[in-house]
mmCIF entry with sequence, helices, sheets and N, C-alpha, C, O atoms, coordinates in Angstrom:
data_MODEL
# 
_entry.id   MODEL 
# 
_entity.id                         1 
_entity.type                       polymer 
_entity.pdbx_number_of_molecules   1 
# 
_entity_poly.entity_id                      1 
_entity_poly.type                           'polypeptide(L)' 
_entity_poly.nstd_linkage                   no 
_entity_poly.nstd_monomer                   no 
_entity_poly.pdbx_seq_one_letter_code       MGAAELGRELGDAGGPLLVATVASVTTFTHGYAVLALGPTLTLLRRRPTRG 
_entity_poly.pdbx_seq_one_letter_code_can   MGAAELGRELGDAGGPLLVATVASVTTFTHGYAVLALGPTLTLLRRRPTRG 
_entity_poly.pdbx_strand_id                 A 
# 
loop_
_entity_poly_seq.entity_id 
_entity_poly_seq.num 
_entity_poly_seq.mon_id 
_entity_poly_seq.hetero 
1 1  MET n 
1 2  GLY n 
1 3  ALA n 
1 4  ALA n 
1 5  GLU n 
1 6  LEU n 
1 7  GLY n 
1 8  ARG n 
1 9  GLU n 
1 10 LEU n 
1 11 GLY n 
1 12 ASP n 
1 13 ALA n 
1 14 GLY n 
1 15 GLY n 
1 16 PRO n 
1 17 LEU n 
1 18 LEU n 
1 19 VAL n 
1 20 ALA n 
1 21 THR n 
1 22 VAL n 
1 23 ALA n 
1 24 SER n 
1 25 VAL n 
1 26 THR n 
1 27 THR n 
1 28 PHE n 
1 29 THR n 
1 30 HIS n 
1 31 GLY n 
1 32 TYR n 
1 33 ALA n 
1 34 VAL n 
1 35 LEU n 
1 36 ALA n 
1 37 LEU n 
1 38 GLY n 
1 39 PRO n 
1 40 THR n 
1 41 LEU n 
1 42 THR n 
1 43 LEU n 
1 44 LEU n 
1 45 ARG n 
1 46 ARG n 
1 47 ARG n 
1 48 PRO n 
1 49 THR n 
1 50 ARG n 
1 51 GLY n 
# 
_struct_asym.id          A 
_struct_asym.entity_id   1 
# 
loop_
_struct_conf.conf_type_id 
_struct_conf.id 
_struct_conf.pdbx_PDB_helix_id 
_struct_conf.beg_label_comp_id 
_struct_conf.beg_label_asym_id 
_struct_conf.beg_label_seq_id 
_struct_conf.pdbx_beg_PDB_ins_code 
_struct_conf.end_label_comp_id 
_struct_conf.end_label_asym_id 
_struct_conf.end_label_seq_id 
_struct_conf.pdbx_end_PDB_ins_code 
_struct_conf.beg_auth_comp_id 
_struct_conf.beg_auth_asym_id 
_struct_conf.beg_auth_seq_id 
_struct_conf.end_auth_comp_id 
_struct_conf.end_auth_asym_id 
_struct_conf.end_auth_seq_id 
_struct_conf.pdbx_PDB_helix_class 
_struct_conf.details 
_struct_conf.pdbx_PDB_helix_length 
HELX_P HELX_P1 AA1 GLY A 2  ? VAL A 25 ? GLY A 2  VAL A 25 1 ? 24 
HELX_P HELX_P2 AA2 PHE A 28 ? ARG A 45 ? PHE A 28 ARG A 45 1 ? 18 
# 
_struct_conf_type.id          HELX_P 
_struct_conf_type.criteria    ? 
_struct_conf_type.reference   ? 
# 
loop_
_atom_site.group_PDB 
_atom_site.id 
_atom_site.type_symbol 
_atom_site.label_atom_id 
_atom_site.label_alt_id 
_atom_site.label_comp_id 
_atom_site.label_asym_id 
_atom_site.label_entity_id 
_atom_site.label_seq_id 
_atom_site.pdbx_PDB_ins_code 
_atom_site.Cartn_x 
_atom_site.Cartn_y 
_atom_site.Cartn_z 
_atom_site.occupancy 
_atom_site.B_iso_or_equiv 
_atom_site.pdbx_formal_charge 
_atom_site.auth_seq_id 
_atom_site.auth_comp_id 
_atom_site.auth_asym_id 
_atom_site.auth_atom_id 
_atom_site.pdbx_PDB_model_num 
ATOM 1   N N  . MET A 1 1  ? 136.335 176.373 131.288 1.00 0.00 ? 1  MET A N  1 
ATOM 2   C CA . MET A 1 1  ? 136.271 176.880 129.941 1.00 0.00 ? 1  MET A CA 1 
ATOM 3   C C  . MET A 1 1  ? 136.995 178.217 129.846 1.00 0.00 ? 1  MET A C  1 
ATOM 4   O O  . MET A 1 1  ? 137.622 178.515 128.829 1.00 0.00 ? 1  MET A O  1 
ATOM 5   N N  . GLY A 1 2  ? 136.913 179.012 130.887 1.00 0.00 ? 2  GLY A N  1 
ATOM 6   C CA . GLY A 1 2  ? 137.609 180.292 130.890 1.00 0.00 ? 2  GLY A CA 1 
ATOM 7   C C  . GLY A 1 2  ? 139.114 180.119 130.846 1.00 0.00 ? 2  GLY A C  1 
ATOM 8   O O  . GLY A 1 2  ? 139.814 180.894 130.194 1.00 0.00 ? 2  GLY A O  1 
ATOM 9   N N  . ALA A 1 3  ? 139.621 179.095 131.545 1.00 0.00 ? 3  ALA A N  1 
ATOM 10  C CA . ALA A 1 3  ? 141.062 178.844 131.542 1.00 0.00 ? 3  ALA A CA 1 
ATOM 11  C C  . ALA A 1 3  ? 141.535 178.420 130.161 1.00 0.00 ? 3  ALA A C  1 
ATOM 12  O O  . ALA A 1 3  ? 142.614 178.817 129.720 1.00 0.00 ? 3  ALA A O  1 
ATOM 13  N N  . ALA A 1 4  ? 140.731 177.616 129.479 1.00 0.00 ? 4  ALA A N  1 
ATOM 14  C CA . ALA A 1 4  ? 141.101 177.189 128.134 1.00 0.00 ? 4  ALA A CA 1 
ATOM 15  C C  . ALA A 1 4  ? 141.133 178.376 127.179 1.00 0.00 ? 4  ALA A C  1 
ATOM 16  O O  . ALA A 1 4  ? 142.030 178.480 126.341 1.00 0.00 ? 4  ALA A O  1 
ATOM 17  N N  . GLU A 1 5  ? 140.164 179.262 127.304 1.00 0.00 ? 5  GLU A N  1 
ATOM 18  C CA . GLU A 1 5  ? 140.127 180.439 126.444 1.00 0.00 ? 5  GLU A CA 1 
ATOM 19  C C  . GLU A 1 5  ? 141.307 181.360 126.742 1.00 0.00 ? 5  GLU A C  1 
ATOM 20  O O  . GLU A 1 5  ? 141.907 181.917 125.822 1.00 0.00 ? 5  GLU A O  1 
ATOM 21  N N  . LEU A 1 6  ? 141.641 181.522 128.012 1.00 0.00 ? 6  LEU A N  1 
ATOM 22  C CA . LEU A 1 6  ? 142.777 182.359 128.387 1.00 0.00 ? 6  LEU A CA 1 
ATOM 23  C C  . LEU A 1 6  ? 144.070 181.786 127.815 1.00 0.00 ? 6  LEU A C  1 
ATOM 24  O O  . LEU A 1 6  ? 144.908 182.527 127.300 1.00 0.00 ? 6  LEU A O  1 
ATOM 25  N N  . GLY A 1 7  ? 144.230 180.475 127.905 1.00 0.00 ? 7  GLY A N  1 
ATOM 26  C CA . GLY A 1 7  ? 145.420 179.839 127.345 1.00 0.00 ? 7  GLY A CA 1 
ATOM 27  C C  . GLY A 1 7  ? 145.526 180.028 125.852 1.00 0.00 ? 7  GLY A C  1 
ATOM 28  O O  . GLY A 1 7  ? 146.613 180.263 125.323 1.00 0.00 ? 7  GLY A O  1 
ATOM 29  N N  . ARG A 1 8  ? 144.402 179.925 125.172 1.00 0.00 ? 8  ARG A N  1 
ATOM 30  C CA . ARG A 1 8  ? 144.414 180.117 123.721 1.00 0.00 ? 8  ARG A CA 1 
ATOM 31  C C  . ARG A 1 8  ? 144.776 181.553 123.364 1.00 0.00 ? 8  ARG A C  1 
ATOM 32  O O  . ARG A 1 8  ? 145.559 181.792 122.444 1.00 0.00 ? 8  ARG A O  1 
ATOM 33  N N  . GLU A 1 9  ? 144.209 182.501 124.088 1.00 0.00 ? 9  GLU A N  1 
ATOM 34  C CA . GLU A 1 9  ? 144.499 183.911 123.813 1.00 0.00 ? 9  GLU A CA 1 
ATOM 35  C C  . GLU A 1 9  ? 145.958 184.246 124.108 1.00 0.00 ? 9  GLU A C  1 
ATOM 36  O O  . GLU A 1 9  ? 146.589 184.991 123.358 1.00 0.00 ? 9  GLU A O  1 
ATOM 37  N N  . LEU A 1 10 ? 146.491 183.705 125.190 1.00 0.00 ? 10 LEU A N  1 
ATOM 38  C CA . LEU A 1 10 ? 147.900 183.945 125.502 1.00 0.00 ? 10 LEU A CA 1 
ATOM 39  C C  . LEU A 1 10 ? 148.806 183.348 124.426 1.00 0.00 ? 10 LEU A C  1 
ATOM 40  O O  . LEU A 1 10 ? 149.821 183.940 124.060 1.00 0.00 ? 10 LEU A O  1 
ATOM 41  N N  . GLY A 1 11 ? 148.435 182.185 123.928 1.00 0.00 ? 11 GLY A N  1 
ATOM 42  C CA . GLY A 1 11 ? 149.218 181.577 122.855 1.00 0.00 ? 11 GLY A CA 1 
ATOM 43  C C  . GLY A 1 11 ? 149.149 182.365 121.563 1.00 0.00 ? 11 GLY A C  1 
ATOM 44  O O  . GLY A 1 11 ? 150.149 182.519 120.862 1.00 0.00 ? 11 GLY A O  1 
ATOM 45  N N  . ASP A 1 12 ? 147.951 182.868 121.252 1.00 0.00 ? 12 ASP A N  1 
ATOM 46  C CA . ASP A 1 12 ? 147.792 183.668 120.037 1.00 0.00 ? 12 ASP A CA 1 
ATOM 47  C C  . ASP A 1 12 ? 148.591 184.954 120.102 1.00 0.00 ? 12 ASP A C  1 
ATOM 48  O O  . ASP A 1 12 ? 149.146 185.394 119.095 1.00 0.00 ? 12 ASP A O  1 
ATOM 49  N N  . ALA A 1 13 ? 148.652 185.557 121.276 1.00 0.00 ? 13 ALA A N  1 
ATOM 50  C CA . ALA A 1 13 ? 149.368 186.825 121.421 1.00 0.00 ? 13 ALA A CA 1 
ATOM 51  C C  . ALA A 1 13 ? 150.855 186.615 121.694 1.00 0.00 ? 13 ALA A C  1 
ATOM 52  O O  . ALA A 1 13 ? 151.695 187.337 121.158 1.00 0.00 ? 13 ALA A O  1 
ATOM 53  N N  . GLY A 1 14 ? 151.177 185.633 122.521 1.00 0.00 ? 14 GLY A N  1 
ATOM 54  C CA . GLY A 1 14 ? 152.561 185.439 122.937 1.00 0.00 ? 14 GLY A CA 1 
ATOM 55  C C  . GLY A 1 14 ? 153.420 184.677 121.951 1.00 0.00 ? 14 GLY A C  1 
ATOM 56  O O  . GLY A 1 14 ? 154.632 184.882 121.903 1.00 0.00 ? 14 GLY A O  1 
ATOM 57  N N  . GLY A 1 15 ? 152.814 183.798 121.159 1.00 0.00 ? 15 GLY A N  1 
ATOM 58  C CA . GLY A 1 15 ? 153.583 182.997 120.207 1.00 0.00 ? 15 GLY A CA 1 
ATOM 59  C C  . GLY A 1 15 ? 154.355 183.833 119.201 1.00 0.00 ? 15 GLY A C  1 
ATOM 60  O O  . GLY A 1 15 ? 155.568 183.666 119.076 1.00 0.00 ? 15 GLY A O  1 
ATOM 61  N N  . PRO A 1 16 ? 153.688 184.730 118.478 1.00 0.00 ? 16 PRO A N  1 
ATOM 62  C CA . PRO A 1 16 ? 154.424 185.570 117.531 1.00 0.00 ? 16 PRO A CA 1 
ATOM 63  C C  . PRO A 1 16 ? 155.472 186.460 118.200 1.00 0.00 ? 16 PRO A C  1 
ATOM 64  O O  . PRO A 1 16 ? 156.530 186.713 117.625 1.00 0.00 ? 16 PRO A O  1 
ATOM 65  N N  . LEU A 1 17 ? 155.183 186.928 119.399 1.00 0.00 ? 17 LEU A N  1 
ATOM 66  C CA . LEU A 1 17 ? 156.167 187.751 120.113 1.00 0.00 ? 17 LEU A CA 1 
ATOM 67  C C  . LEU A 1 17 ? 157.403 186.940 120.479 1.00 0.00 ? 17 LEU A C  1 
ATOM 68  O O  . LEU A 1 17 ? 158.526 187.433 120.376 1.00 0.00 ? 17 LEU A O  1 
ATOM 69  N N  . LEU A 1 18 ? 157.197 185.701 120.904 1.00 0.00 ? 18 LEU A N  1 
ATOM 70  C CA . LEU A 1 18 ? 158.324 184.839 121.251 1.00 0.00 ? 18 LEU A CA 1 
ATOM 71  C C  . LEU A 1 18 ? 159.175 184.525 120.026 1.00 0.00 ? 18 LEU A C  1 
ATOM 72  O O  . LEU A 1 18 ? 160.402 184.612 120.083 1.00 0.00 ? 18 LEU A O  1 
ATOM 73  N N  . VAL A 1 19 ? 158.535 184.162 118.928 1.00 0.00 ? 19 VAL A N  1 
ATOM 74  C CA . VAL A 1 19 ? 159.265 183.831 117.711 1.00 0.00 ? 19 VAL A CA 1 
ATOM 75  C C  . VAL A 1 19 ? 160.014 185.053 117.183 1.00 0.00 ? 19 VAL A C  1 
ATOM 76  O O  . VAL A 1 19 ? 161.165 184.938 116.763 1.00 0.00 ? 19 VAL A O  1 
ATOM 77  N N  . ALA A 1 20 ? 159.375 186.216 117.200 1.00 0.00 ? 20 ALA A N  1 
ATOM 78  C CA . ALA A 1 20 ? 160.026 187.436 116.721 1.00 0.00 ? 20 ALA A CA 1 
ATOM 79  C C  . ALA A 1 20 ? 161.209 187.818 117.605 1.00 0.00 ? 20 ALA A C  1 
ATOM 80  O O  . ALA A 1 20 ? 162.231 188.283 117.101 1.00 0.00 ? 20 ALA A O  1 
ATOM 81  N N  . THR A 1 21 ? 161.082 187.628 118.904 1.00 0.00 ? 21 THR A N  1 
ATOM 82  C CA . THR A 1 21 ? 162.187 187.946 119.809 1.00 0.00 ? 21 THR A CA 1 
ATOM 83  C C  . THR A 1 21 ? 163.373 187.039 119.559 1.00 0.00 ? 21 THR A C  1 
ATOM 84  O O  . THR A 1 21 ? 164.511 187.503 119.484 1.00 0.00 ? 21 THR A O  1 
ATOM 85  N N  . VAL A 1 22 ? 163.117 185.752 119.431 1.00 0.00 ? 22 VAL A N  1 
ATOM 86  C CA . VAL A 1 22 ? 164.212 184.803 119.172 1.00 0.00 ? 22 VAL A CA 1 
ATOM 87  C C  . VAL A 1 22 ? 164.848 185.098 117.821 1.00 0.00 ? 22 VAL A C  1 
ATOM 88  O O  . VAL A 1 22 ? 166.072 185.066 117.695 1.00 0.00 ? 22 VAL A O  1 
ATOM 89  N N  . ALA A 1 23 ? 164.033 185.383 116.813 1.00 0.00 ? 23 ALA A N  1 
ATOM 90  C CA . ALA A 1 23 ? 164.572 185.651 115.472 1.00 0.00 ? 23 ALA A CA 1 
ATOM 91  C C  . ALA A 1 23 ? 165.383 186.944 115.441 1.00 0.00 ? 23 ALA A C  1 
ATOM 92  O O  . ALA A 1 23 ? 166.370 187.033 114.711 1.00 0.00 ? 23 ALA A O  1 
ATOM 93  N N  . SER A 1 24 ? 164.985 187.939 116.217 1.00 0.00 ? 24 SER A N  1 
ATOM 94  C CA . SER A 1 24 ? 165.727 189.199 116.194 1.00 0.00 ? 24 SER A CA 1 
ATOM 95  C C  . SER A 1 24 ? 167.028 189.118 116.986 1.00 0.00 ? 24 SER A C  1 
ATOM 96  O O  . SER A 1 24 ? 167.995 189.809 116.666 1.00 0.00 ? 24 SER A O  1 
ATOM 97  N N  . VAL A 1 25 ? 167.055 188.281 118.015 1.00 0.00 ? 25 VAL A N  1 
ATOM 98  C CA . VAL A 1 25 ? 168.272 188.141 118.811 1.00 0.00 ? 25 VAL A CA 1 
ATOM 99  C C  . VAL A 1 25 ? 169.260 187.211 118.120 1.00 0.00 ? 25 VAL A C  1 
ATOM 100 O O  . VAL A 1 25 ? 170.468 187.436 118.185 1.00 0.00 ? 25 VAL A O  1 
ATOM 101 N N  . THR A 1 26 ? 168.763 186.171 117.459 1.00 0.00 ? 26 THR A N  1 
ATOM 102 C CA . THR A 1 26 ? 169.655 185.201 116.807 1.00 0.00 ? 26 THR A CA 1 
ATOM 103 C C  . THR A 1 26 ? 169.489 185.319 115.292 1.00 0.00 ? 26 THR A C  1 
ATOM 104 O O  . THR A 1 26 ? 169.907 186.314 114.700 1.00 0.00 ? 26 THR A O  1 
ATOM 105 N N  . THR A 1 27 ? 168.890 184.322 114.671 1.00 0.00 ? 27 THR A N  1 
ATOM 106 C CA . THR A 1 27 ? 168.673 184.333 113.225 1.00 0.00 ? 27 THR A CA 1 
ATOM 107 C C  . THR A 1 27 ? 167.253 183.849 112.939 1.00 0.00 ? 27 THR A C  1 
ATOM 108 O O  . THR A 1 27 ? 166.563 183.340 113.823 1.00 0.00 ? 27 THR A O  1 
ATOM 109 N N  . PHE A 1 28 ? 166.835 184.017 111.694 1.00 0.00 ? 28 PHE A N  1 
ATOM 110 C CA . PHE A 1 28 ? 165.519 183.530 111.302 1.00 0.00 ? 28 PHE A CA 1 
ATOM 111 C C  . PHE A 1 28 ? 165.422 182.012 111.462 1.00 0.00 ? 28 PHE A C  1 
ATOM 112 O O  . PHE A 1 28 ? 164.353 181.485 111.770 1.00 0.00 ? 28 PHE A O  1 
ATOM 113 N N  . THR A 1 29 ? 166.522 181.323 111.255 1.00 0.00 ? 29 THR A N  1 
ATOM 114 C CA . THR A 1 29 ? 166.525 179.867 111.392 1.00 0.00 ? 29 THR A CA 1 
ATOM 115 C C  . THR A 1 29 ? 166.137 179.459 112.809 1.00 0.00 ? 29 THR A C  1 
ATOM 116 O O  . THR A 1 29 ? 165.342 178.537 112.997 1.00 0.00 ? 29 THR A O  1 
ATOM 117 N N  . HIS A 1 30 ? 166.689 180.133 113.790 1.00 0.00 ? 30 HIS A N  1 
ATOM 118 C CA . HIS A 1 30 ? 166.342 179.822 115.176 1.00 0.00 ? 30 HIS A CA 1 
ATOM 119 C C  . HIS A 1 30 ? 164.895 180.215 115.474 1.00 0.00 ? 30 HIS A C  1 
ATOM 120 O O  . HIS A 1 30 ? 164.212 179.532 116.237 1.00 0.00 ? 30 HIS A O  1 
ATOM 121 N N  . GLY A 1 31 ? 164.430 181.298 114.884 1.00 0.00 ? 31 GLY A N  1 
ATOM 122 C CA . GLY A 1 31 ? 163.035 181.695 115.053 1.00 0.00 ? 31 GLY A CA 1 
ATOM 123 C C  . GLY A 1 31 ? 162.088 180.641 114.512 1.00 0.00 ? 31 GLY A C  1 
ATOM 124 O O  . GLY A 1 31 ? 161.084 180.309 115.143 1.00 0.00 ? 31 GLY A O  1 
ATOM 125 N N  . TYR A 1 32 ? 162.413 180.119 113.342 1.00 0.00 ? 32 TYR A N  1 
ATOM 126 C CA . TYR A 1 32 ? 161.583 179.054 112.767 1.00 0.00 ? 32 TYR A CA 1 
ATOM 127 C C  . TYR A 1 32 ? 161.664 177.781 113.601 1.00 0.00 ? 32 TYR A C  1 
ATOM 128 O O  . TYR A 1 32 ? 160.684 177.041 113.695 1.00 0.00 ? 32 TYR A O  1 
ATOM 129 N N  . ALA A 1 33 ? 162.819 177.517 114.208 1.00 0.00 ? 33 ALA A N  1 
ATOM 130 C CA . ALA A 1 33 ? 162.951 176.342 115.071 1.00 0.00 ? 33 ALA A CA 1 
ATOM 131 C C  . ALA A 1 33 ? 162.038 176.466 116.286 1.00 0.00 ? 33 ALA A C  1 
ATOM 132 O O  . ALA A 1 33 ? 161.408 175.488 116.691 1.00 0.00 ? 33 ALA A O  1 
ATOM 133 N N  . VAL A 1 34 ? 161.961 177.657 116.868 1.00 0.00 ? 34 VAL A N  1 
ATOM 134 C CA . VAL A 1 34 ? 161.061 177.882 117.998 1.00 0.00 ? 34 VAL A CA 1 
ATOM 135 C C  . VAL A 1 34 ? 159.621 177.731 117.547 1.00 0.00 ? 34 VAL A C  1 
ATOM 136 O O  . VAL A 1 34 ? 158.793 177.190 118.280 1.00 0.00 ? 34 VAL A O  1 
ATOM 137 N N  . LEU A 1 35 ? 159.314 178.204 116.347 1.00 0.00 ? 35 LEU A N  1 
ATOM 138 C CA . LEU A 1 35 ? 157.967 178.081 115.806 1.00 0.00 ? 35 LEU A CA 1 
ATOM 139 C C  . LEU A 1 35 ? 157.579 176.610 115.641 1.00 0.00 ? 35 LEU A C  1 
ATOM 140 O O  . LEU A 1 35 ? 156.427 176.247 115.880 1.00 0.00 ? 35 LEU A O  1 
ATOM 141 N N  . ALA A 1 36 ? 158.513 175.774 115.242 1.00 0.00 ? 36 ALA A N  1 
ATOM 142 C CA . ALA A 1 36 ? 158.236 174.345 115.052 1.00 0.00 ? 36 ALA A CA 1 
ATOM 143 C C  . ALA A 1 36 ? 158.230 173.582 116.369 1.00 0.00 ? 36 ALA A C  1 
ATOM 144 O O  . ALA A 1 36 ? 157.736 172.456 116.431 1.00 0.00 ? 36 ALA A O  1 
ATOM 145 N N  . LEU A 1 37 ? 158.765 174.174 117.405 1.00 0.00 ? 37 LEU A N  1 
ATOM 146 C CA . LEU A 1 37 ? 158.868 173.485 118.688 1.00 0.00 ? 37 LEU A CA 1 
ATOM 147 C C  . LEU A 1 37 ? 157.503 173.238 119.327 1.00 0.00 ? 37 LEU A C  1 
ATOM 148 O O  . LEU A 1 37 ? 157.294 172.191 119.941 1.00 0.00 ? 37 LEU A O  1 
ATOM 149 N N  . GLY A 1 38 ? 156.584 174.170 119.195 1.00 0.00 ? 38 GLY A N  1 
ATOM 150 C CA . GLY A 1 38 ? 155.262 174.021 119.807 1.00 0.00 ? 38 GLY A CA 1 
ATOM 151 C C  . GLY A 1 38 ? 154.510 172.800 119.323 1.00 0.00 ? 38 GLY A C  1 
ATOM 152 O O  . GLY A 1 38 ? 154.125 171.965 120.142 1.00 0.00 ? 38 GLY A O  1 
ATOM 153 N N  . PRO A 1 39 ? 154.283 172.660 118.023 1.00 0.00 ? 39 PRO A N  1 
ATOM 154 C CA . PRO A 1 39 ? 153.582 171.455 117.540 1.00 0.00 ? 39 PRO A CA 1 
ATOM 155 C C  . PRO A 1 39 ? 154.349 170.163 117.819 1.00 0.00 ? 39 PRO A C  1 
ATOM 156 O O  . PRO A 1 39 ? 153.744 169.118 118.056 1.00 0.00 ? 39 PRO A O  1 
ATOM 157 N N  . THR A 1 40 ? 155.675 170.236 117.791 1.00 0.00 ? 40 THR A N  1 
ATOM 158 C CA . THR A 1 40 ? 156.471 169.042 118.060 1.00 0.00 ? 40 THR A CA 1 
ATOM 159 C C  . THR A 1 40 ? 156.258 168.575 119.494 1.00 0.00 ? 40 THR A C  1 
ATOM 160 O O  . THR A 1 40 ? 156.059 167.384 119.737 1.00 0.00 ? 40 THR A O  1 
ATOM 161 N N  . LEU A 1 41 ? 156.297 169.504 120.442 1.00 0.00 ? 41 LEU A N  1 
ATOM 162 C CA . LEU A 1 41 ? 156.066 169.132 121.838 1.00 0.00 ? 41 LEU A CA 1 
ATOM 163 C C  . LEU A 1 41 ? 154.648 168.633 122.052 1.00 0.00 ? 41 LEU A C  1 
ATOM 164 O O  . LEU A 1 41 ? 154.418 167.720 122.844 1.00 0.00 ? 41 LEU A O  1 
ATOM 165 N N  . THR A 1 42 ? 153.702 169.229 121.350 1.00 0.00 ? 42 THR A N  1 
ATOM 166 C CA . THR A 1 42 ? 152.313 168.784 121.478 1.00 0.00 ? 42 THR A CA 1 
ATOM 167 C C  . THR A 1 42 ? 152.158 167.346 121.002 1.00 0.00 ? 42 THR A C  1 
ATOM 168 O O  . THR A 1 42 ? 151.484 166.544 121.649 1.00 0.00 ? 42 THR A O  1 
ATOM 169 N N  . LEU A 1 43 ? 152.773 167.022 119.883 1.00 0.00 ? 43 LEU A N  1 
ATOM 170 C CA . LEU A 1 43 ? 152.685 165.649 119.371 1.00 0.00 ? 43 LEU A CA 1 
ATOM 171 C C  . LEU A 1 43 ? 153.373 164.651 120.284 1.00 0.00 ? 43 LEU A C  1 
ATOM 172 O O  . LEU A 1 43 ? 152.908 163.522 120.439 1.00 0.00 ? 43 LEU A O  1 
ATOM 173 N N  . LEU A 1 44 ? 154.478 165.064 120.886 1.00 0.00 ? 44 LEU A N  1 
ATOM 174 C CA . LEU A 1 44 ? 155.204 164.161 121.783 1.00 0.00 ? 44 LEU A CA 1 
ATOM 175 C C  . LEU A 1 44 ? 154.461 163.932 123.092 1.00 0.00 ? 44 LEU A C  1 
ATOM 176 O O  . LEU A 1 44 ? 154.601 162.871 123.700 1.00 0.00 ? 44 LEU A O  1 
ATOM 177 N N  . ARG A 1 45 ? 153.677 164.903 123.534 1.00 0.00 ? 45 ARG A N  1 
ATOM 178 C CA . ARG A 1 45 ? 152.985 164.785 124.810 1.00 0.00 ? 45 ARG A CA 1 
ATOM 179 C C  . ARG A 1 45 ? 151.629 164.096 124.696 1.00 0.00 ? 45 ARG A C  1 
ATOM 180 O O  . ARG A 1 45 ? 151.011 163.783 125.713 1.00 0.00 ? 45 ARG A O  1 
ATOM 181 N N  . ARG A 1 46 ? 151.162 163.858 123.484 1.00 0.00 ? 46 ARG A N  1 
ATOM 182 C CA . ARG A 1 46 ? 149.855 163.220 123.317 1.00 0.00 ? 46 ARG A CA 1 
ATOM 183 C C  . ARG A 1 46 ? 149.895 161.803 123.841 1.00 0.00 ? 46 ARG A C  1 
ATOM 184 O O  . ARG A 1 46 ? 150.862 161.068 123.641 1.00 0.00 ? 46 ARG A O  1 
ATOM 185 N N  . ARG A 1 47 ? 148.837 161.445 124.505 1.00 0.00 ? 47 ARG A N  1 
ATOM 186 C CA . ARG A 1 47 ? 148.719 160.088 125.026 1.00 0.00 ? 47 ARG A CA 1 
ATOM 187 C C  . ARG A 1 47 ? 147.907 159.251 124.046 1.00 0.00 ? 47 ARG A C  1 
ATOM 188 O O  . ARG A 1 47 ? 146.960 159.745 123.433 1.00 0.00 ? 47 ARG A O  1 
ATOM 189 N N  . PRO A 1 48 ? 148.273 158.005 123.902 1.00 0.00 ? 48 PRO A N  1 
ATOM 190 C CA . PRO A 1 48 ? 147.491 157.163 122.995 1.00 0.00 ? 48 PRO A CA 1 
ATOM 191 C C  . PRO A 1 48 ? 146.057 156.979 123.515 1.00 0.00 ? 48 PRO A C  1 
ATOM 192 O O  . PRO A 1 48 ? 145.824 156.851 124.717 1.00 0.00 ? 48 PRO A O  1 
ATOM 193 N N  . THR A 1 49 ? 145.131 156.971 122.593 1.00 0.00 ? 49 THR A N  1 
ATOM 194 C CA . THR A 1 49 ? 143.734 156.789 122.991 1.00 0.00 ? 49 THR A CA 1 
ATOM 195 C C  . THR A 1 49 ? 143.420 155.298 123.090 1.00 0.00 ? 49 THR A C  1 
ATOM 196 O O  . THR A 1 49 ? 144.040 154.467 122.426 1.00 0.00 ? 49 THR A O  1 
ATOM 197 N N  . ARG A 1 50 ? 142.463 154.992 123.917 1.00 0.00 ? 50 ARG A N  1 
ATOM 198 C CA . ARG A 1 50 ? 142.041 153.599 124.049 1.00 0.00 ? 50 ARG A CA 1 
ATOM 199 C C  . ARG A 1 50 ? 141.080 153.259 122.933 1.00 0.00 ? 50 ARG A C  1 
ATOM 200 O O  . ARG A 1 50 ? 140.169 154.027 122.624 1.00 0.00 ? 50 ARG A O  1 
ATOM 201 N N  . GLY A 1 51 ? 141.285 152.125 122.342 1.00 0.00 ? 51 GLY A N  1 
ATOM 202 C CA . GLY A 1 51 ? 140.455 151.760 121.211 1.00 0.00 ? 51 GLY A CA 1 
ATOM 203 C C  . GLY A 1 51 ? 139.580 150.609 121.390 1.00 0.00 ? 51 GLY A C  1 
ATOM 204 O O  . GLY A 1 51 ? 138.847 150.241 120.472 1.00 0.00 ? 51 GLY A O  1 
# 
């Protein structure tokens, strides 16, 4: 449970920093692309549930 909480906290703190860094080095469009990358990868990695 501690590892899950640590991962969530790192994501909450690191996500905006990553997006802001990419947006400041390139453009806002690339920053938004990085922002959309997280949920996209999560959806692609989901395994189908047994029904």
